[in-house]
N, C-alpha and C positions, 0 to 999 in steps of 0.2 A: 360255821361250816355245815352244821346239820340243816340249818334253814336253806342254805344254798342247794344242798343235796335234795331236799324235799321239793324245792322249786323246780330244779332241773328235771326231777322225776315226773312232776306234774306236767311240765311243758312237753316232755317226751311222749307222754300218754295223750295229751290233748292235741298236739300238732298234727299227727296223722289223721285224727278224726276230723279236724277242721279242713285239712287239705282234701280229704275224701268226700266232703260234702258238696263240692262244686264240680259239676260235670259240664263238659263242653259238648253241646248237641248241635248237629248240623241238619238242615232241612232244605227243601226246595219247594217252590210254589206248585202245588197240584191240588186244586179244589176238587172235592170237598175234604181232602185228607190233610192238606197243609196250605195255609194262606194267611194273608194279613188283612184284617178288617179294622179300619179306623186306627191304624197303628198298633193293633194288638195281634199277637200270634194266636191263631185258632185253626180249627179243622178237626176232623175225627181223630186222626193219628196224634195230633198235638195234644188234644184234650185227654186222650187215653194215656199219653206219656205223662201228663200232669198227675193223673191219678196214680200211675205206677211210681213216679218219683216221690209223691207224698207218702205212699205206702212203705217204700223202702227207706224213707227218711233222707233223701238226697236233694240238695239244691242244684240248680243248673242254669246255664245261659244258652239261648238258642241263637244260632247264626244261620242266616238265610243266604244261600248261594244261588247263582244264576242258572246252573244246569245240573241235571241228574248225574251226569258222568263226573262232574267236579265233586259232588256230594259223596259218591261212592269212592272216588280216589282218595278223599280225606280219611275215609274209614280204612281203606287198604293200607295207607301210609301211617296209620296210627296217630293222625293229627287231631282226632276228635274221639270222644268216648262212645258216641252212638250217632246213628243217622235215623231220622224218623220222617216217614212220608208214606208213599205207596210203593214200598220196595219189595219186589217179588223175590221169593226164596227159590233160587235155581241151583242146579248141581254145580255149575261153573262158579257162581258166586260163593258157594259153600267152601270151595277150595281156597278162596282168597280172603274170606272173612267169616265171622260167626254170626248166627242169627238167634233171636229169641224164638219162642214158640210162636206159631202163626197168630197174628192179631186180626186178620181179615181174610175171608175167602172171596176170591175174585176170579177173573177170567178175561178173555179178550172179546171184543165185539166190533162190529162195523157201524160207522156213522156216515150218513149221506144226507144230501139235501133232498127234500121231499120229491122233487121232480125226477130224481134218480131212482126212486123206489116205487113211485106211484104208477109207473108204466111208461109208454113211449108216446112221443108226439107225432101224429100223422102229418101235421104241417111241417115239422122239422124233417121227417123222412122224405116227403114229396119234394121238398126244396133242397135235398141233399145233393152233393156234387155228382154222384152216380146217376141219380134220376134226371137231373137237369142235363147231364151229358147225353143220356139216352133220348130225351125229348128233343134236344138240339140236333142229334143225328137223324131222328125221324123227320123233322122238319126239312133238313137238308136233302134227304132222300126224296121226299115228296116234291119239293121244289125242283130238284133236278129231273125227276121223272116227268113232271108237268111240262117243263120247258123243252124236254126232248120230244114229247108228244106234240107240242106246239110246232116244233121244227118240222115234224113229219106231216102235220095236218093243216098248216096255216094257209095253204093254197087250195085246200079241198073242202073246207067248210067254214061257214061264217063265224062260228064261235072262236076259232083260232086265227081268224084273219085280222090280226092286230099287230101293232109294232112291238118290238121287244119290251119296251117299258110298260106298254099297256097290257101285255099278255102275262106279266109276272103273276099277278094274283089270280086271274081266271084259270091259268094253267095249274097253279098250285091247288086251287079249289077243285078242279076236275080230277086231279090225282088223289086228293083226299077223299072225294066221294067214291072213286073207283076202289080204293082200299077198303073203305068202311061199308059202302052200300052196293058195290058192284058196278058203279058208274051210272051215266044217264042214257036212257034208251035213245033219245033224240040226238045224242052226241057220240054215237058209235063211230070209231075210227073208220075212215073210208079208204085210205091208202093201204097198200100191202104192208109197208113197213110199220104204219100206225097200228094195223090190226095185229101183226105179229108182236109188236111191242106191248099192245094192250093185253094180249093173252099172257105174255110173260109177267106183266104187272099183276094181273088177277091171281095167277098161281103163286107168285112170290109173296103177294100180300098175306097169304095164309101163314107163311113162315115168319114174315116180319112182325105181324100182329102178335103171334104166339111168343116170339122172342121178346118183344117189348113188354107184354103182360108178365112174362116170367121174370124179366128184369125188375119191374116195379114190385112184384110180389116178393122177390128175394131181398130187395132192399128193405121193405117193410118188415119182413121176418127177422132179418139181422138187427134192425133197429129195435124191434120188440124184445129180442133176446138180450141185446147189449144195454138196453135202456133200464133193465131191472137189476138191482143189486140186493139180493136176499141171502146170499150165502158165499162161502169162500170161493167156490168155483166161478162165481160171477165177477170176481176181481180181475181175472186175466184180461188183459187188453185195456183195463181202466187205469187212470192216473191215480195211484194210491199213495197216501202219505202216512207216516208214522214218525216216532221219535228214534233217532239214531242210537244204536247199541242198547235198545230196550228188548224185552222179551217178545214184543210184537214184531220188531224188525227181524229177530232170529226166526220167528215162526214163518214170516213171509219169505225169508231166505231159503228155509228148508223146503218150501213149496214152489220155489222159482217164480214167485210173484214179484214183479218189478215195482219199486216204490221210490218215493222221494223222502229222504230222511231229514229231519229238522233237529236242531240242538235243543230247542225249547218248545214247550207246549204253546206258548203265546204266539210264536212265529208260525207254527203249524195252523193254529186256528185262524190267524189273519189270512193265510193263503186259502184255507177252506172257505171262509166267508166270502172271499173275493171270487170264488168259483174256479180257482186255479187247479184244484184237485177234486176228483169226483167222489172219493171215499177216504175215510180215515179208519185205520185199524189201530186200536189201542185198548187200554184197560177199561173194562165195561163200566164200573162205577163212576169213573171220571168223565167218560163220554155221556153217561146218563145225566150226570149233574149239569154238564154243559148244555145238553139238549133241552133239559127242563128249564134252564134259566136263559136260554138264547132267545133273542127276539126274532131270529130268522126261521125259515121253514126247514128246521133240522130234525132228524129223527134217527133212531137206531134201527138197523136192518138185521133180521135174522136173530138166532139165539146166541147165547154166550158159548164160546168154545175155548179150548186150551185152558182148562181150569187151573188156577194157581193160587198160592197163598202169599199174603204180605207178612213181613216180619220186621222187627227192629234190627238194623244192621249194627254189628259190633266188631271192633278189631279182633283179629285172631288171638285166642287165649284170654279174652276179656273176663275179668272176675264179676262183671255185671250180669252175665247170662243167667246164672243160677238164681240170684235174688229177683231178677225181672220175671223169670218164668214162674217162680213161686207166687209172686205178686199177681201175675196175670191169671193164674189159676184161681187165686182168691177172689179177684174181681169177677170172674165168670161164675164162681159158686155163689157169691153173695148178691148177684143180680146187677152189680154196678156196670159191668160191661154191656149187658143187654139194654139197660136204661140209656146208656150213651149211644148205642147203636140205633135205638128207636128215635132218639133225639135228632140224629143226623139223617137217617134213612127211612124213618116212619114205619118200620116193621121190626120184628124180632130178628135177632141174629140166627136163632135156630128155626128159621122159617121152613 
């Protein structure tokens, strides 16, 4: 009986400890914070979690889900012990779950293709719909004016003494020279109607040329303004993309900037690479990592804005918060955190 009592007591003491050692961790693919390489879980946040788990003496399993929202839902519902990735600490999320102390200082940034930030294309501006429409209208007016003058002058001078088909180009050429050079001295209109119409054309040409030049100038100016993406205000009127229900989507909502939302980062990047979106607004370190490793002409535009911190997400009331925070402070003080930061980002965390 004594032996059974001792055995039961030992089991009672050991069982909770064994059960407490295995933690269920959920994550989502977000390079360079969480990803799979050759079948192994890696990334800055994953490696940091390993150090924290080792320090507090807990074992764990990592489950990778398809979307960020699914990962957070599992934390809200208490289905997992923690979520590790690039999880921004926000006021709304704080009401639904707990967080560790910040593990990374981040912010939002804009990513564009180089042709969106390097300037505008004169070729693209000249062959835009507005400019081509203005050119077509100018040609139509010149052709109509030339043919009307031919109608007035065809029986009064040799230059216009042609059939309708033959007179089309000479009449257009005469009207073009009148508009640009004031006409030909030897081809001054001879009929009363022709002279009256010629005076009207010369006077109106001043207005037509001015309007045409102003139209071209305005299109080039608008193209130059819209062709550059360097800051938040440049996003208005652009096709912008981000991740649905992310801090970046809420930032865009607050500033009434329209955007296309994607459930996954992979989907977003596929559309960006295909040129379907002009700019991406998302977490700065993730965009920087993608731009650095992308084979395309991708670059970041402007400075980081909307500063935010990442943390480890925990179910409300989790007893992991305190040991994780203590361990995180220890890693910062002994230099382990800084060494990991340099390994992934090439600079000190306290830069």
